[in-house]
C-alpha positions in Angstrom: 37.5 122.3 185.0 37.6 121.4 188.8 34.3 120.5 190.3 32.5 122.9 192.4 31.4 121.6 195.9 28.1 123.4 195.2 27.3 121.2 192.4 26.9 123.5 189.6 28.8 121.3 187.1 26.2 118.3 188.0 23.4 120.8 187.3 24.8 122.1 183.9 25.4 118.3 182.9 21.8 117.6 183.8 20.4 120.7 181.6 22.6 119.5 178.9 21.6 116.0 178.7 17.8 117.0 179.2 18.5 119.3 176.1 19.9 116.5 174.1 17.4 114.1 174.8 14.4 116.5 174.2 16.2 117.5 170.8 16.2 113.9 169.6 12.5 113.3 171.0 11.5 116.5 168.9 13.3 115.1 165.7 11.4 111.5 166.3 8.1 113.3 167.0 8.6 115.2 163.6 9.3 111.9 161.6 6.5 109.9 163.4 3.9 112.7 163.2 1.9 111.1 160.7 1.4 107.7 162.6 -1.6 106.7 164.3 0.2 106.3 167.7 1.7 109.9 167.8 -1.5 111.5 166.1 -3.7 110.5 169.1 -1.5 112.6 171.5 -1.3 115.6 169.3 -2.9 118.8 170.4 -4.3 121.1 167.7 -2.9 124.3 169.6 1.0 123.2 170.1 2.0 120.0 168.6 4.2 117.6 170.8 7.5 118.4 168.6 7.0 122.0 169.1 6.8 121.4 172.9 9.9 119.1 173.0 11.9 121.8 170.9 10.9 124.5 173.3 12.0 122.4 176.4 15.3 121.6 174.6 16.0 125.2 174.1 15.3 126.1 177.6 17.3 123.1 178.8 20.3 124.3 176.6 20.0 128.0 178.0 19.9 126.6 181.5 23.1 124.6 180.9 24.9 127.8 179.5 23.7 130.1 182.4 24.0 127.7 185.3 27.7 128.0 185.9 28.4 131.4 184.5 30.3 133.4 187.0 30.5 137.2 186.9 33.9 138.8 186.0 35.5 141.4 188.2 36.5 144.5 186.9 40.3 143.7 187.5 40.0 140.9 185.1 38.8 143.0 182.0 40.1 146.5 182.7 43.7 147.5 183.6 43.9 149.1 187.2 44.2 152.9 187.3 47.9 152.5 188.6 49.1 150.7 185.5 47.4 153.6 183.2 49.3 156.1 185.2 52.7 154.4 185.0 52.4 154.1 181.1 51.8 157.8 180.7 
């Protein structure tokens, strides 16, 4: 894929790596939940692992939608001239 001068692939890559990093952090927080170090920072309403999971999901969604380009009707539908010639 050629690089866009607007920097869209760089933004997509940044969102992707934020998602990967927070996913690994989510797994690490789940595994370390019973340790005293992590327990000090846990909140009763929303655990840190949930927060990391939500950030990961949003980052992956941002990566998916950051470089999506709208399709033109000519790419998906045949032109009216082509339909008339077939009949």
